[in-house]
BASEKE-74302 format. One line per field, with one value per residue (C-alpha): residue number from 0; residue in one letter; x negated, y, z negated. Coordinates in steps of 0.2 Angstrom, whole numbers. Layout:
// residues N
n = NUM,... $
res = a,... $
c1 = X,... $
c2 = Y,... $
c3 = Z,... $
***
This chain:
// residues 498
n = 0,1,2,3,4,5,6,7,8,9,10,11,12,13,14,15,16,17,18,19,20,21,22,23,24,25,26,27,28,29,30,31,32,33,34,35,36,37,38,39,40,41,42,43,44,45,46,47,48,49,50,51,52,53,54,55,56,57,58,59,60,61,62,63,64,65,66,67,68,69,70,71,72,73,74,75,76,77,78,79,80,81,82,83,84,85,86,87,88,89,90,91,92,93,94,95,96,97,98,99,100,101,102,103,104,105,106,107,108,109,110,111,112,113,114,115,116,117,118,119,120,121,122,123,124,125,126,127,128,129,130,131,132,133,134,135,136,137,138,139,140,141,142,143,144,145,146,147,148,149,150,151,152,153,154,155,156,157,158,159,160,161,162,163,164,165,166,167,168,169,170,171,172,173,174,175,176,177,178,179,180,181,182,183,184,185,186,187,188,189,190,191,192,193,194,195,196,197,198,199,200,201,202,203,204,205,206,207,208,209,210,211,212,213,214,215,216,217,218,219,220,221,222,223,224,225,226,227,228,229,230,231,232,233,234,235,236,237,238,239,240,241,242,243,244,245,246,247,248,249,250,251,252,253,254,255,256,257,258,259,260,261,262,263,264,265,266,267,268,269,270,271,272,273,274,275,276,277,278,279,280,281,282,283,284,285,286,287,288,289,290,291,292,293,294,295,296,297,298,299,300,301,302,303,304,305,306,307,308,309,310,311,312,313,314,315,316,317,318,319,320,321,322,323,324,325,326,327,328,329,330,331,332,333,334,335,336,337,338,339,340,341,342,343,344,345,346,347,348,349,350,351,352,353,354,355,356,357,358,359,360,361,362,363,364,365,366,367,368,369,370,371,372,373,374,375,376,377,378,379,380,381,382,383,384,385,386,387,388,389,390,391,392,393,394,395,396,397,398,399,400,401,402,403,404,405,406,407,408,409,410,411,412,413,414,415,416,417,418,419,420,421,422,423,424,425,426,427,428,429,430,431,432,433,434,435,436,437,438,439,440,441,442,443,444,445,446,447,448,449,450,451,452,453,454,455,456,457,458,459,460,461,462,463,464,465,466,467,468,469,470,471,472,473,474,475,476,477,478,479,480,481,482,483,484,485,486,487,488,489,490,491,492,493,494,495,496,497 $
res = m,n,p,e,t,a,e,l,a,i,a,e,a,p,s,q,a,a,l,p,t,a,q,s,a,p,v,r,g,w,r,a,r,a,a,a,r,a,a,r,v,g,a,a,r,e,s,w,r,a,l,w,i,s,h,a,i,a,w,g,a,g,i,v,a,v,l,a,f,g,f,g,p,t,r,t,a,l,n,p,r,g,l,t,r,g,l,g,a,l,g,n,v,l,a,a,p,v,a,r,w,d,s,a,w,y,l,v,i,a,h,y,g,y,r,p,d,l,a,p,y,t,s,a,r,t,a,y,f,p,v,f,p,l,t,i,r,a,v,s,w,l,g,a,p,l,v,l,a,g,v,l,v,s,f,a,a,f,g,l,a,l,y,g,i,h,r,l,t,s,l,e,l,a,s,g,t,q,r,l,s,s,h,l,a,e,v,p,r,l,a,v,i,v,m,a,f,s,p,m,a,f,f,f,s,a,i,y,s,e,s,l,f,l,a,f,s,v,g,l,f,w,s,a,r,q,g,r,w,a,l,a,g,l,c,g,a,l,a,a,a,t,r,s,t,g,l,m,l,i,v,p,a,l,l,l,y,f,y,g,p,r,e,d,r,p,p,d,r,s,p,a,p,p,r,e,d,g,a,g,a,v,d,g,r,p,a,r,g,a,g,a,t,r,r,g,e,g,a,r,r,l,i,a,a,i,v,p,h,y,r,l,r,r,e,l,l,w,l,a,l,l,p,a,g,v,a,l,y,a,a,w,l,g,l,s,g,g,d,p,l,g,p,f,h,a,e,q,a,w,e,r,h,l,v,g,p,i,v,g,v,w,d,g,l,k,a,g,f,d,g,a,r,q,l,l,s,f,q,r,r,h,v,y,f,p,l,a,a,g,n,p,f,v,v,a,s,h,n,l,l,n,l,a,f,l,l,a,a,v,a,a,f,v,g,v,i,r,r,l,p,l,a,y,g,a,y,a,l,a,a,i,a,l,p,l,s,y,p,v,t,p,q,p,l,m,s,i,p,r,y,l,i,v,l,f,p,l,s,i,w,l,a,a,w,l,a,e,r,p,r,l,q,r,p,a,f,a,l,s,v,a,a,m,a,f,f,a,a,q,f,a,t,w,h,w,v,a $
c1 = -599,-592,-587,-572,-565,-568,-550,-546,-559,-552,-534,-539,-550,-547,-540,-556,-570,-581,-579,-585,-603,-612,-617,-598,-593,-585,-569,-572,-563,-546,-541,-556,-551,-533,-538,-549,-536,-523,-536,-539,-521,-517,-532,-525,-507,-512,-524,-511,-498,-509,-515,-498,-490,-505,-505,-486,-487,-502,-494,-477,-483,-493,-478,-466,-478,-480,-461,-459,-473,-480,-497,-507,-522,-527,-536,-550,-555,-561,-545,-548,-533,-530,-538,-530,-516,-508,-500,-482,-470,-469,-487,-494,-483,-489,-507,-507,-510,-525,-533,-540,-557,-571,-559,-560,-579,-577,-564,-575,-590,-579,-573,-588,-603,-617,-624,-641,-646,-635,-643,-642,-624,-620,-633,-620,-613,-628,-624,-610,-618,-613,-605,-588,-586,-593,-580,-566,-572,-573,-555,-549,-556,-542,-529,-526,-526,-541,-531,-522,-539,-546,-531,-532,-551,-548,-533,-542,-558,-549,-540,-556,-563,-549,-550,-568,-566,-554,-565,-580,-572,-566,-583,-591,-578,-579,-598,-597,-605,-589,-583,-564,-549,-534,-530,-545,-535,-527,-544,-546,-528,-530,-547,-538,-524,-537,-546,-530,-521,-535,-532,-543,-538,-529,-546,-545,-529,-537,-550,-564,-579,-575,-565,-578,-593,-584,-581,-599,-605,-594,-599,-617,-614,-603,-617,-631,-622,-621,-638,-633,-647,-645,-627,-632,-645,-633,-620,-633,-639,-621,-618,-633,-628,-611,-616,-633,-630,-630,-649,-646,-639,-657,-657,-644,-649,-667,-660,-649,-663,-675,-664,-648,-635,-635,-624,-636,-649,-654,-667,-686,-689,-679,-670,-671,-684,-678,-669,-674,-662,-655,-669,-683,-688,-690,-685,-684,-702,-705,-712,-728,-719,-702,-708,-721,-708,-696,-710,-716,-698,-695,-710,-706,-688,-695,-707,-693,-682,-696,-703,-692,-681,-682,-699,-702,-697,-697,-678,-681,-687,-668,-666,-678,-663,-656,-667,-667,-649,-655,-671,-662,-650,-665,-675,-660,-658,-676,-676,-660,-669,-663,-671,-675,-672,-657,-645,-654,-657,-639,-634,-641,-625,-615,-628,-634,-652,-664,-666,-673,-666,-649,-653,-636,-628,-634,-628,-611,-610,-614,-601,-588,-591,-589,-574,-566,-570,-563,-546,-545,-548,-532,-540,-549,-558,-573,-580,-590,-596,-601,-611,-594,-583,-564,-551,-560,-546,-547,-566,-564,-551,-562,-578,-568,-560,-576,-584,-570,-572,-591,-588,-575,-588,-601,-590,-587,-606,-609,-596,-603,-620,-613,-601,-607,-624,-638,-636,-619,-624,-640,-630,-618,-631,-642,-628,-622,-639,-641,-628,-632,-649,-642,-629,-620,-624,-606,-599,-613,-602,-593,-586,-591,-574,-574,-592,-586,-571,-582,-592,-582,-591,-582,-566,-570,-575,-559,-549,-557,-554,-536,-534,-538,-525,-509,-499,-510,-508,-491,-495,-512,-506,-491,-503,-515,-502,-495,-512,-515,-498,-502,-520,-513,-501,-514,-525,-511,-508,-527,-531,-548,-549,-565 $
c2 = 793,793,776,783,791,777,772,790,791,776,782,799,790,795,783,783,770,783,783,795,792,792,810,816,830,822,827,837,843,837,830,818,812,810,801,790,785,782,771,761,759,754,741,734,733,724,712,708,704,692,684,679,674,663,655,652,644,632,628,625,614,603,601,597,584,576,575,568,556,552,555,545,534,541,525,528,545,553,556,557,555,571,582,579,567,562,579,573,571,590,594,580,588,606,601,591,606,612,598,585,579,591,599,584,586,605,600,586,598,611,599,588,598,591,579,577,566,553,552,543,541,560,565,567,582,593,595,607,623,630,647,641,627,639,652,639,634,652,655,639,646,659,645,640,622,618,616,632,640,634,641,658,660,655,667,682,679,678,694,703,696,701,719,719,713,727,740,733,732,750,756,747,754,772,771,769,751,745,750,748,757,765,749,753,756,739,729,730,723,710,705,701,692,681,677,673,663,653,635,630,645,633,630,647,641,625,623,625,637,645,660,664,663,673,687,687,687,702,711,709,717,731,735,734,745,758,756,749,736,731,726,718,708,702,697,687,678,673,668,657,649,646,637,632,642,658,658,663,679,685,687,700,709,711,716,729,736,738,741,747,753,761,775,780,789,792,781,786,782,785,769,774,784,797,791,794,805,802,812,801,813,811,825,836,833,825,808,803,788,781,763,768,778,764,752,765,768,749,747,761,754,737,745,755,740,730,743,745,760,762,762,750,756,748,746,731,721,719,707,695,691,680,665,668,661,644,644,647,632,621,626,622,605,602,608,597,581,581,583,601,596,586,598,594,576,573,577,559,552,559,552,570,570,582,581,598,615,613,596,591,599,586,572,581,582,563,559,570,562,545,550,556,539,530,539,538,519,517,502,498,482,491,505,518,526,512,522,526,513,513,516,521,532,542,543,549,562,569,570,579,591,596,598,609,621,622,626,639,647,648,660,670,670,678,691,695,698,709,720,721,726,713,708,701,689,684,679,669,660,657,651,638,632,625,611,609,604,591,581,567,550,543,561,573,589,584,600,612,619,623,630,642,649,659,667,683,691,679,685,703,700,690,704,716,704,702,721,724,710,714,701,687,692,683,667,666,669,657,643,647,647,630,622,629,621,605,603,609,594,582,589,587,569,564,563,569,587,595 $
c3 = -284,-301,-305,-315,-300,-288,-285,-282,-268,-260,-261,-252,-240,-221,-209,-199,-202,-210,-229,-243,-248,-265,-262,-260,-272,-287,-294,-310,-325,-331,-314,-315,-332,-327,-311,-321,-333,-319,-310,-326,-329,-312,-312,-328,-322,-306,-315,-328,-315,-306,-322,-329,-313,-307,-324,-324,-307,-312,-328,-321,-307,-319,-331,-317,-310,-327,-330,-313,-311,-328,-335,-322,-324,-341,-346,-334,-341,-357,-366,-385,-397,-406,-393,-376,-382,-398,-399,-399,-384,-381,-385,-373,-359,-362,-364,-347,-336,-346,-355,-342,-337,-342,-354,-365,-366,-372,-385,-391,-393,-401,-414,-417,-411,-400,-413,-405,-419,-412,-395,-383,-388,-387,-375,-361,-371,-368,-350,-356,-361,-378,-377,-371,-384,-398,-393,-394,-411,-417,-411,-420,-436,-435,-437,-419,-413,-402,-386,-389,-394,-377,-367,-376,-372,-354,-352,-360,-351,-334,-337,-341,-325,-314,-321,-318,-300,-297,-304,-296,-279,-280,-284,-269,-257,-264,-263,-244,-244,-234,-217,-217,-209,-217,-227,-238,-254,-253,-255,-274,-277,-263,-271,-288,-279,-269,-285,-295,-282,-273,-271,-286,-297,-309,-317,-324,-333,-340,-354,-342,-343,-326,-333,-346,-334,-321,-334,-339,-321,-316,-332,-326,-309,-316,-329,-317,-304,-318,-325,-341,-342,-360,-357,-340,-349,-363,-350,-340,-356,-361,-343,-343,-359,-352,-336,-329,-313,-324,-322,-304,-309,-311,-292,-290,-306,-299,-282,-290,-301,-287,-272,-278,-276,-293,-301,-315,-305,-286,-278,-281,-263,-248,-242,-224,-214,-201,-186,-168,-159,-142,-133,-140,-154,-172,-184,-168,-163,-146,-146,-136,-129,-131,-133,-146,-155,-156,-162,-175,-181,-182,-193,-204,-207,-211,-224,-231,-232,-241,-253,-269,-269,-288,-298,-312,-330,-347,-345,-334,-349,-354,-339,-349,-359,-345,-346,-365,-366,-359,-369,-386,-381,-377,-393,-404,-396,-399,-417,-421,-416,-398,-381,-376,-358,-362,-352,-336,-340,-344,-326,-322,-331,-316,-304,-299,-293,-285,-266,-262,-258,-252,-244,-251,-237,-225,-237,-238,-219,-217,-231,-223,-206,-213,-222,-205,-197,-212,-211,-192,-193,-203,-212,-228,-223,-216,-228,-218,-234,-246,-259,-267,-276,-276,-263,-247,-242,-258,-257,-239,-243,-257,-246,-232,-244,-252,-234,-229,-243,-240,-222,-226,-238,-225,-215,-231,-235,-218,-221,-238,-231,-217,-228,-246,-254,-253,-271,-268,-254,-263,-278,-269,-259,-275,-285,-273,-268,-286,-285,-266,-272,-285,-275,-283,-274,-272,-268,-262,-263,-279,-288,-274,-273,-292,-290,-276,-285,-297,-283,-283,-269,-257,-264,-261,-243,-240,-247,-236,-221,-225,-228,-209,-205,-214,-204,-211,-229,-233,-224,-231,-249,-247,-241,-255,-269,-262,-262,-280,-286,-277,-285,-302,-301,-297,-311,-324,-319,-321,-303,-299,-291,-286 $
***
């Protein structure tokens, strides 16, 4: 399947469950070029519409909340004058929906740098990887204030990410890796809407690294699917230097390289052996025994699933760029007088600690259970989760909310594994396993909702699920948009979200 005509294949898909396969005859000539151009224009139009509407909702909700309720408990947060405040009466209001919490750290780094020579006073900055603040600084050199530069970077990166998700979803559907009904053509558009209007999508409007990381991760998948390994390695390196979870992109990159699906060339080995027919024969030859045949076929299928479908070539070396992004950052810190492992040690400032692979799930379940008991007790005298300070009702609501997002993601993980290529499910699982292995003591699942929003395979699966259930689409999106506006209002007034 030609990726340039993927949308055309979806639009012409039959109403039956069977879809066009990668071996279908491609549309050729001027019609193919016209279809490719129309597909790109349509993807750009739908992505742009979702981009500006979602940003307008998030920004509008934040501004209204600030005007109605004030700026909130700013004295308890990092809030440097001249970066997130002190911008004038109008500037402070306009910056409220985008410059809160971690935004302040990125703005400080963009303005002052990491200053590893001043450690330990500046060591906490190293937890924020360099590509995003460096991009903000580069845009500010063009004359834009830092806050505006951060907004522009997030806006542009999220627009590219939405466009990439639309095209990538179309490619997967047209390649026959999905099994949908006549609503197939709606899935790319729905995937963009799901991503742009998810409850935590306001982070894509804020001065956070989510938009840039999402753009790089989608770029890696798109490049790997088409066999552009140099570009895939570059996107992976930039993603790894944007957030620590970018290192997990090596998992889907390797799976796509060795097992596909890929558009650059056919597999070197057949991914599936011949099937047994209904009469107990293989390739038309009678089997000696039905049981023996089934066992033999099962063994062949297992071997075919394990053995790589593509042979090793020198182009694989491009994927070595992925860990290079983190290695260069660590090397720069060491040469500048700081701690090369500072980005990982700095997590201790937020009470993150290693407990083992995804052991944090158990801690999150316990915190959520204690949170439910706290809220149902209707009292504050006895605290069921004493590891966290502050209002026990607020702590309980945070732990319950984080657990709810994680449980919803579990169902989405199952759907991704069942309906998308293996690389998508493996990436989602590997990316979320990292924060689940480093829980925060007073809030084990802290920031899990924010970590989940960049896992675009979950959005693609949800879009496919909603495409088969048209009656649920409007209620689901209405609820999601309302949640996004509510959380954006909380964020703008300095209430902790995610």
